[in-house]
C-alpha positions as CSV (number, residue, x, y, z in Angstrom):
1,X,84.5,114.0,88.3
2,X,84.7,115.6,92.2
3,X,81.0,115.4,92.4
4,X,80.8,111.9,91.5
5,X,84.2,110.7,93.7
6,X,82.5,112.7,96.8
7,X,79.1,111.2,96.4
8,X,80.8,107.7,96.3
9,X,83.1,108.7,99.5
10,X,81.9,108.1,102.7
11,X,84.8,111.1,103.2
12,X,82.2,113.5,101.6
13,X,84.4,117.1,100.5
14,X,87.8,115.4,102.7
15,X,88.0,113.2,99.3
16,X,90.3,115.4,97.8
17,X,92.7,115.5,100.5
18,X,95.2,113.2,99.5
19,X,95.8,114.9,95.7
20,X,98.3,116.8,96.7
21,X,100.5,114.0,97.2
22,X,99.4,112.3,94.3
23,X,99.8,115.0,91.7
24,X,103.6,115.3,93.4
25,X,104.2,111.1,92.8
26,X,102.8,111.6,89.2
27,X,105.7,114.0,88.8
28,X,108.5,112.7,91.0
29,X,108.1,108.7,90.0
30,X,108.6,106.7,86.8
31,X,105.5,105.5,84.6
32,X,105.9,101.9,85.6
33,X,105.5,102.9,88.9
34,X,101.9,101.7,90.0
35,X,99.2,103.5,92.3
36,X,97.4,101.8,94.9
37,X,94.8,102.2,97.1
38,X,93.5,99.8,100.1
39,X,90.4,100.1,101.1
40,X,88.1,101.6,98.6
41,X,84.6,100.9,99.6
42,X,82.4,102.3,97.2
43,X,85.6,103.4,94.9
44,X,85.6,107.7,95.7
45,X,89.4,107.6,96.4
46,X,90.1,105.3,93.4
47,X,88.0,107.1,91.0
48,X,90.2,110.5,91.5
49,X,93.2,108.7,91.6
50,X,92.1,107.0,88.3
51,X,91.1,110.4,86.8
52,X,94.5,111.8,87.2
53,X,96.3,108.5,86.3
54,X,94.4,109.3,83.2
55,X,95.0,112.6,83.1
56,X,98.8,111.9,83.4
57,X,98.3,109.5,79.8
58,X,101.8,107.3,80.9
59,X,100.0,104.4,81.4
60,X,100.2,104.0,85.1
61,X,98.4,101.0,86.5
62,X,95.7,101.4,89.5
63,X,95.8,98.6,92.2
64,X,92.8,98.8,94.2
65,X,92.1,96.2,97.4
66,X,88.8,95.7,99.6
67,X,87.8,92.8,101.7
68,X,84.4,93.5,100.4
69,X,84.1,95.6,97.1
70,X,87.4,95.3,95.1
71,X,85.4,96.6,92.1
72,X,82.7,99.0,92.3
73,X,80.6,99.9,89.8
74,X,81.6,103.4,89.0
75,X,84.9,102.2,88.7
76,X,84.3,99.7,86.7
77,X,82.5,102.1,84.2
78,X,85.4,104.8,84.6
79,X,88.2,101.9,84.0
80,X,86.1,100.9,80.6
81,X,85.8,104.4,79.7
82,X,89.1,105.5,79.6
83,X,91.3,102.3,79.1
84,X,92.3,103.2,75.8
85,X,95.1,102.9,75.5
86,X,95.7,101.2,78.3
87,X,96.0,98.1,78.8
88,X,94.9,97.2,81.7
89,X,94.6,100.3,83.6
90,X,93.4,98.8,87.0
91,X,93.4,95.3,89.1
92,X,91.2,94.6,91.7
93,X,92.0,92.2,94.7
94,X,89.0,91.1,97.3
95,X,91.6,90.3,100.5
96,X,92.6,91.7,104.0
97,X,94.8,94.8,103.7
98,X,97.6,92.3,105.8
99,X,97.3,89.4,102.9
100,X,97.7,91.8,100.2
101,X,100.6,93.1,101.9
102,X,102.1,90.3,102.6
103,X,101.0,87.9,99.7
104,X,100.9,90.1,96.6
105,X,102.3,93.6,96.7
106,X,105.9,92.5,96.1
107,X,104.8,92.4,92.4
108,X,104.1,96.0,92.0
109,X,106.8,98.9,92.7
110,X,104.9,102.2,93.9
111,X,104.5,105.5,93.2
112,X,101.7,106.1,95.3
113,X,100.1,104.7,98.0
114,X,96.7,105.2,99.6
115,X,95.7,103.8,103.4
116,X,92.4,103.7,104.2
117,X,91.3,100.0,105.1
118,X,92.0,99.2,108.5
119,X,92.9,101.9,110.9
120,X,95.2,100.6,113.8
121,X,98.4,102.5,114.2
122,X,100.0,99.0,115.1
123,X,98.7,96.8,111.9
124,X,99.6,100.3,109.6
125,X,102.8,101.0,110.5
126,X,103.8,97.2,110.4
127,X,102.1,97.8,106.5
128,X,104.2,100.5,105.6
129,X,107.2,99.1,106.6
130,X,106.4,96.2,104.5
131,X,105.3,99.1,101.4
132,X,107.7,100.9,101.7
133,X,110.5,98.2,100.2
134,X,108.4,98.0,97.2
135,X,108.1,102.0,96.7
136,X,110.5,104.2,94.3
137,X,112.0,107.2,95.1
138,X,109.9,109.8,95.5
139,X,106.6,108.0,95.9
140,X,104.0,109.1,98.5
141,X,102.4,107.1,100.7
142,X,99.1,108.5,102.5
143,X,97.6,107.3,105.5
144,X,93.8,108.1,106.3
145,X,92.3,108.7,109.7
146,X,94.8,108.9,111.5
147,X,93.4,111.9,114.2
148,X,92.7,109.0,117.3
149,X,96.8,108.0,116.6
150,X,98.3,108.5,119.7
151,X,101.5,109.7,117.5
152,X,103.0,109.4,114.5
153,X,105.5,107.0,113.4
154,X,109.0,107.6,112.3
155,X,110.2,105.5,109.6
156,X,113.4,106.8,108.4
157,X,114.4,103.2,108.7
158,X,112.6,102.1,105.9
159,X,113.5,105.3,104.2
160,X,110.3,107.2,104.2
161,X,110.1,110.9,105.6
162,X,107.1,112.5,107.1
163,X,106.1,115.4,104.5
164,X,103.5,118.1,105.1
165,X,100.9,119.2,102.7
166,X,98.1,121.6,103.4
167,X,95.0,119.9,103.6
168,X,91.8,121.6,102.6
169,X,88.8,120.5,105.2
170,X,86.3,122.6,104.0
171,X,86.4,125.8,106.0
172,X,89.5,125.9,107.1
173,X,93.3,125.0,105.6
174,X,95.1,122.5,107.9
175,X,98.8,122.1,107.4
176,X,99.5,120.4,110.9
177,X,101.6,117.0,110.1
178,X,98.9,115.7,112.9
179,X,95.7,116.4,113.9
180,X,94.3,116.1,110.3
181,X,92.9,113.0,109.2
182,X,95.3,112.1,107.0
183,X,99.4,111.7,107.3
184,X,102.2,112.2,104.2
185,X,105.2,109.8,103.7
186,X,107.6,110.5,101.0
187,X,109.8,107.6,100.0
188,X,113.7,108.8,99.6
């Protein structure tokens, strides 16, 4: 599964960096808490998320959002293959990140969120604040490609605390809260 996901991701081997947060979210949130990925391109990260949801076997829904390609073929194939007994295992939306956050996200309660679309600190921070209201306690929110941000936002006012995971970035393990590609938050 990892080789398929890496081949469909612009992150290559880094495609797995969110997995510790996903695994913790699956353990700590109820099965009706939805997994969300915004910005799925060819579906590499979504494939890994869907695989872990399938392995969990609790019928948890995956929602993907992308402005151009909400339903990559590889993801469609795997979702169909793994659909039983899920009804449905996956929903996809073709829209901008901001539009999803403003118009659709209120329909769901999230246990895991992976943001990998618009990477500007202003937009993402605004969207994180909005999405936090739809997260369940113990849920995880991961933001990709933050290495160019001047600082990471503190979001205690919306009950998100920054957490640190060891992230395998190829030849080294990185456990700093910044200076890496992803930042992790937990709903408290």
